[in-house]
C-alpha positions in Angstrom: 21.9 86.1 -30.2 19.1 84.4 -28.4 16.2 82.8 -30.2 14.0 85.8 -29.3 16.5 88.2 -30.5 16.7 86.4 -33.8 13.0 86.3 -34.2 13.0 90.0 -33.8 15.7 90.8 -36.3 14.4 88.2 -38.8 11.9 90.6 -40.5 14.6 93.2 -41.0 16.9 90.7 -42.5 14.2 89.5 -44.9 13.0 92.8 -46.0 16.4 94.2 -46.3 16.8 91.6 -49.2 13.7 93.3 -50.8 15.1 96.8 -50.2 12.5 97.8 -47.6 13.3 99.4 -44.3 10.6 98.9 -41.7 8.9 100.8 -39.0 8.7 99.5 -35.5 5.1 98.5 -35.8 5.9 96.6 -39.1 8.6 94.8 -37.1 6.1 93.7 -34.6 3.6 92.6 -37.2 6.2 90.6 -39.2 7.8 89.0 -36.2 9.1 85.3 -36.8 7.5 82.8 -34.4 9.7 81.4 -31.8 7.3 80.0 -29.2 7.5 83.0 -26.8 5.4 86.1 -26.1 6.7 89.6 -26.6 5.0 93.0 -26.4 5.4 95.9 -28.9 7.4 97.8 -26.3 9.9 95.1 -25.8 10.4 94.9 -29.5 11.2 98.6 -29.6 13.6 98.3 -26.8 15.4 95.4 -28.5 15.6 97.3 -31.7 17.4 100.2 -29.9 20.1 98.0 -28.5 20.8 95.7 -31.3 24.2 96.8 -32.8 23.4 95.5 -36.4 20.5 97.9 -36.6 20.4 101.7 -37.7 17.4 103.9 -37.4 16.4 107.1 -39.2 13.2 109.0 -39.6 11.4 106.2 -37.7 12.6 103.5 -40.1 15.0 100.6 -39.2 17.4 99.0 -41.5 20.8 97.1 -41.2 23.9 99.3 -40.9 24.7 101.0 -44.2 21.4 100.8 -45.6 20.3 104.4 -45.5 19.7 104.4 -49.2 16.6 102.3 -48.5 14.8 105.2 -47.2 14.5 107.0 -50.5 13.6 103.7 -52.1 10.8 103.0 -49.7 9.4 106.5 -50.3 9.4 106.1 -54.0 7.9 102.6 -54.0 5.2 103.8 -51.4 4.1 106.4 -54.0 4.1 103.9 -56.8 2.1 101.4 -54.8 -0.6 104.0 -53.9 -1.2 104.7 -57.6 -1.2 101.0 -58.4 -3.7 100.3 -55.7 -6.1 102.9 -57.3 -5.5 101.3 -60.7 -6.2 97.8 -59.4 -9.3 98.7 -57.6 -10.7 100.4 -60.7 -10.1 97.4 -62.9 -11.0 94.9 -60.2 -14.8 95.8 -60.4 -14.9 94.2 -63.8 -13.8 90.7 -62.2 -17.3 90.6 -60.6 -18.4 89.6 -64.1 -16.2 86.4 -63.9 -18.4 83.2 -63.5 -17.7 81.0 -60.5 -15.4 83.8 -58.9 -15.6 83.7 -55.0 -12.6 85.7 -53.9 -9.8 87.7 -55.6 -7.0 88.6 -53.3 -3.7 90.4 -53.9 -0.3 88.8 -53.1 3.3 89.9 -53.9 5.1 93.2 -53.5 2.0 95.4 -53.7 0.8 94.0 -50.3 3.9 95.4 -48.7 3.7 98.8 -50.6 7.1 97.8 -52.2 6.1 97.6 -55.8 8.3 98.8 -58.8 7.1 100.8 -61.7 7.1 97.7 -64.1 5.4 95.4 -61.4 2.3 93.5 -62.2 -0.6 92.6 -60.0 -0.4 89.2 -58.5 -3.6 87.7 -57.7 -4.9 84.6 -55.7 -8.2 83.5 -57.0 -10.8 81.3 -55.3 -13.4 79.7 -57.5 -16.5 77.6 -56.8 -15.9 73.9 -56.2 -15.9 71.7 -59.2 -15.4 74.7 -61.5 -11.7 75.3 -61.2 -10.8 74.8 -65.0 -13.9 76.3 -66.4 -13.7 79.2 -63.9 -10.0 79.8 -64.8 -10.6 79.7 -68.5 -13.5 82.3 -68.3 -11.6 84.5 -66.0 -8.5 84.4 -68.2 -10.6 85.3 -71.2 -12.3 88.2 -69.3 -8.9 89.7 -68.3 -7.6 89.1 -71.7 -10.5 91.0 -73.4 -9.9 93.8 -70.9 -6.4 93.9 -72.1 -4.8 93.5 -68.7 -3.4 90.0 -68.8 0.3 89.6 -68.2 2.2 87.9 -70.9 5.7 88.1 -72.3 7.3 91.3 -71.6 4.0 93.1 -70.9 4.1 93.3 -67.1 3.4 96.9 -66.0 -0.1 97.0 -64.2 -1.0 93.7 -65.9 -2.7 91.0 -64.0 -0.7 87.7 -63.1 -3.2 84.9 -62.2 -0.6 82.8 -60.5 -2.7 80.9 -57.8 -6.1 79.3 -58.1 -8.0 77.5 -55.3 -11.5 76.1 -54.9 -13.8 77.3 -52.1 -13.7 73.7 -50.6 -10.0 73.4 -50.7 -8.4 76.5 -49.3 -5.1 75.2 -47.8 -1.8 76.0 -49.4 -0.3 72.6 -49.1 3.3 71.6 -48.9 3.0 69.9 -52.4 1.8 73.3 -53.9 4.3 75.7 -52.1 7.2 75.3 -49.7 6.3 76.3 -46.2 9.0 78.7 -45.2 9.3 82.3 -43.9 9.0 83.6 -47.3 5.7 81.8 -48.0 4.4 82.9 -44.7 5.1 86.5 -45.4 3.7 86.2 -48.9 0.3 84.7 -47.7 0.3 86.5 -44.4 0.1 89.7 -46.2 -2.7 88.4 -48.5 -5.2 91.2 -49.1 -8.7 90.6 -50.5 -9.9 93.1 -53.0 -13.2 91.3 -54.2 -15.0 88.9 -52.0 -18.2 87.6 -53.8 -18.9 84.9 -51.2 -18.7 86.3 -47.8 -16.4 84.6 -45.4 -14.1 83.1 -47.8 -11.2 85.2 -46.7 -11.8 84.3 -43.1 -11.9 80.6 -44.1 -8.6 81.0 -45.8 -7.0 82.3 -42.7 -8.5 79.6 -40.4 -7.6 77.0 -43.0 -3.9 78.1 -43.3 -3.2 78.3 -39.7 0.2 76.8 -40.4 1.3 80.4 -41.2 1.3 80.9 -37.4 4.2 78.4 -37.1 6.3 81.1 -38.9 4.5 84.3 -37.9 4.3 85.1 -34.2 1.3 87.5 -34.8 -0.7 85.7 -37.5 -3.3 86.3 -38.3 -2.6 90.1 -38.5 -5.4 92.3 -37.2 -5.1 94.8 -40.0 -8.0 96.5 -41.7 -8.7 94.0 -44.5 -11.7 96.0 -45.6 -9.7 99.0 -46.6 -8.8 97.6 -49.9 -12.1 95.9 -50.7 -14.2 96.7 -53.8 -18.0 96.7 -53.5 -19.4 94.5 -56.3 -21.5 96.3 -58.8 -25.1 95.1 -58.8 -25.4 94.8 -62.5 -22.1 92.8 -62.8 -23.4 90.5 -60.1 -26.6 89.8 -61.9 -24.6 89.1 -65.2 -22.2 86.7 -63.3 -25.2 84.8 -61.9 -26.7 84.4 -65.3 -23.5 83.0 -66.7 -23.2 80.6 -63.7 -26.7 79.4 -64.4 -25.9 78.9 -68.0 -22.8 76.9 -67.2 -24.2 75.0 -64.2 -25.5 71.5 -64.0 -24.5 68.7 -66.4 -23.6 71.0 -69.2 -21.2 72.8 -66.7 -19.7 69.5 -65.7 -19.2 68.4 -69.2 -17.4 71.8 -70.1 -15.4 71.5 -66.9 -14.0 68.2 -68.0 -13.2 69.5 -71.5 -11.5 72.7 -70.1 -9.5 70.7 -67.7 -8.1 68.2 -70.3 -7.3 71.1 -72.8 -5.6 73.3 -70.1 -3.6 70.4 -68.6 -2.2 69.6 -72.0 -1.1 73.2 -72.6 0.4 73.4 -69.2 2.5 70.2 -69.6 3.6 71.4 -73.0 4.6 74.8 -71.7 6.6 73.3 -68.8 8.8 71.4 -71.2 12.2 73.1 -71.0 11.7 74.8 -67.7 14.4 74.2 -65.1 13.0 71.9 -62.5 15.0 73.5 -59.6 13.3 76.9 -60.3 10.0 75.6 -61.4 7.3 76.0 -58.7 4.3 74.8 -60.7 1.6 72.6 -59.0 -1.5 71.3 -60.9 -4.5 69.5 -59.5 -8.3 69.6 -59.8 -8.6 72.0 -56.9 -5.4 73.9 -56.7 -3.2 75.5 -59.5 0.1 77.2 -58.5 2.2 78.9 -61.2 5.6 80.3 -60.2 7.9 79.2 -63.1 11.6 80.5 -62.7 10.8 81.4 -59.1 13.2 83.4 -57.0 11.9 82.3 -53.7 14.5 79.6 -53.3 17.4 82.0 -53.9 15.8 84.6 -51.5 15.5 82.0 -48.7 19.1 80.9 -49.1 20.3 84.4 -48.8 18.0 85.0 -45.8 19.2 81.8 -44.0 22.9 82.6 -44.7 22.4 86.1 -43.2 20.7 84.8 -40.1 23.4 82.2 -39.5 26.0 85.1 -39.6 24.1 86.8 -36.7 25.2 84.0 -34.3 
C-alpha cells in the first residue's frame, strides 16, 4: 500500500479494534495525517477499491466484520441514552468552584459506549487552584452519588484528567503522543464551558494532534452537546470562589495539594509501571492506571504492518 492508502485505512483498522464500523464521512474525519491532501470523494473511491474492506448499509469494516453492524446499532442507542443522562447531571457541575471547562472523552464521544461504561471527563480549572478545585469537584460528584469507584462504573463520572486554564497542553510527559491519543483528544466534546473560549484555546494549544489527524481540528458542531449553565448555580459558584480566593485560597490550595499527593503516591504503590499512565504536577493531573492504550497501539501497529 502507498502512504496515502495506509492513512485512509488506518481509521478502519483502529476502530475495528474497538468493534466499530465507520461511515465514509467518519473515515474522512478520522484520517491519519500523511502530509498529503485528499478529498472526501477520493476517500470514497479508495474505499471501494481496497480489497481488505467490505461495505454494508453504508458502513465499512474489515472483511469478515459483518457482526460489527449490530454492535454499532446497539451501542449507538446506548450512547444516546447516556448523553441525556450526562447532560442532566452535568448542570450540577456548574456549582463546582474554579471549574472552567468540563469535556467528555472516551467511548461516548464516538457513540461506542457499553452498558456498564462510565463518563470520562477532562476538567479545566482556574490557574493556581488545581488541587483545591479537584477536591471540591470530587466532593460535589461524591455527594451527588455519581463518582466512579470500585466496581461502580455504570453512568458514574470518571475524573481522569485535570488541566489549568493557563496550561492546556497535553504534554508527552503526561500522555504518549500517538494515533490513539490523537483520536481520544481529537474527539473531545465540551459539555459545560464556564469560561468562554477555553475549548478553542485547548484545540489551538494542542495543535500537535494535527500531526496524527489529517483533518484536525474537526469542524463538527461542538455546541450540540453543551449545557447552558443555570444562573442560580453560577451565582453560588462565584460565592464559593470568592470565599476560597485570595490568601485563604492559596493556603488551602497548598494543604490540598500536599494531602492529595500523599494519597496518590500511596495508591500508586503496587501498580504495574508498564501499565500505569499517571502524571502528577501542579497544573496537570492524568489518571489512567492499568491503561489498555499500549496494548491497543501494539495491535494497531501490527495490523498496519501486515497491510504492506
